[in-house]
Residue, then its C-alpha position, 0 to 999 in steps of 0.5 A: x685881198x685885191x685891189x680895187x684896181x683888180x676888182x674893177x678890171x675883173x668887173x669890166x671884163x665880165x660886164x663889158x668884155x668889148x670894153x676890156x679888150x680896147x683897154x687891153x690893146x691901148x695898154x700893149x701899144x703904150x707898152x711897145x712904145x715905152x720899150x721902144x723909147x728905152x731901146x732908143x735911149x740905151x742905144x743913142x744916148x750914153x749910159x748914166x748909172x741910174x740907166x744901168x742900174x735900172x737895166x739890171x733891175x729889169x733883167x733880174x726881174x724878167x728872170x725871176x718871172x720866168x722862174x716863177x712861170x716855168x716852176x708853176x708850169x712844171x707843178x701843174x703838168x698833168x701826169x697820169x695814175x699809171x705813169x706816176x706809179x710805174x717804175x722804169x724797168x732797169x736796162x741790163x748792163x753788159x761789159x764789152x767782152x760779152x759783147x759781139x763784135x758788132x755789138x761793141x762797135x755800136x756801143x763804142x760808136x754810141x758812146x762817141x756820139x753822146x759825148x760830141x753832143x755834151x761837149x761845148x761849142x767852144x771845145x768843138x771849134x778847139x778840137x776841130x782847128x787842132x785837127x786841121x793843124x795836125x792833118x795839113x802836113x799829111x795832106x801836102x805830104x799826099x799831095x806831093x806824092x800825087x803831084x810827083x806821079x806826073x813828073x817826066x822823070x817817072x811817067x809820060x803822057x800817052x799820045x792816044x785820045x782813046x786813053x784820056x779820061x775825066x781826070x785828064x790825059x792818060x800817062x804811063x809810068x817809065x819806072x816802077x813804083x818801088x823806084x818812083x818811091x825811092x826817088x820821092x824820099x831822096x828828093x823831096x825827104x817826105x817819110x811816106x810808106x811804099x804801100x801809101x805811096x802806091x795808093x796815092x797813085x792817081x787814076x789816070x797814071x798806069x803802071x809800068x807795063x799796064x798797056x802795050x807801048x806804042x811809042x818810043x821810050x828810049x833815053x833821047x825820046x823821054x829826054x824831054x829838058x833837052x828836046x825843049x831846051x834844043x827847040x828854044x835854042x833853035x828859035x833864038x838863033x838867027 
C-alpha cells in the first residue's frame, strides 16, 4: 500500500506537471547542497565515530541500490525467441600436431594475448620491472660492443666528406672483426659471441678492406696517442 506522500506526488505529476518539475528541481538543489556540505565536513573537520559509521552506512546502501538496479536491468533484458532457443555451435578443438605451422603460431599468439589480458595491473608492472632489470646488463654489453668499434685501436676516421652519413663520420676498421672481438673479450671481460659482436657493428664503421685505402695506415700515422702527446709537449715547451 502506497503512503499518502506517494499518492500525493503521483497525483501532482498527473494533474500539475509544471509544479511537479519545480518540486523535483528544488529537491535536486537541496540534495546537491547536502552532499557538498557532507563532503566539506569530511574534508575539513576531524572524523568522529558517528561520521565514520554514517559514511559506511551510506556506502552499504549505495552498493545495495546498485545491486538491485543491475539485477532488475538484467532480468528485464529483452531476448528474442530465436536467441533464447538457439544453442551455440560447439567449436571443434584441434591439437597442435594437427595444425599447420602458421595456424600453430597464430594459436600460440592468441593464447599469449589472452593470458596478458587476464593479468592484473600489479602483475604486469612487476613483470615489466623484472624484464627491465634482466635486459639492463644485455643493453650495457651491446652498448659497450658498439662503442668499442670506434676506439683508435680498432678503427680510424676517414677524412673524406663523401663518406659521412647521418650517423656521423665514417670509420674504417684497421683490424679484422675476429681480432677486434678477441681484443674486446680480453679487455672488457664480457661474454659476447663473435656473431653478435659482428651484428653490433655500427653502420658507419666499415670492415677492413671495405673501401680503397687512400691514407697511410702505418703504425706511426695510426698511433694517435703518441701524436697527441707530442703536440701537447710542443705547446708546453718554451
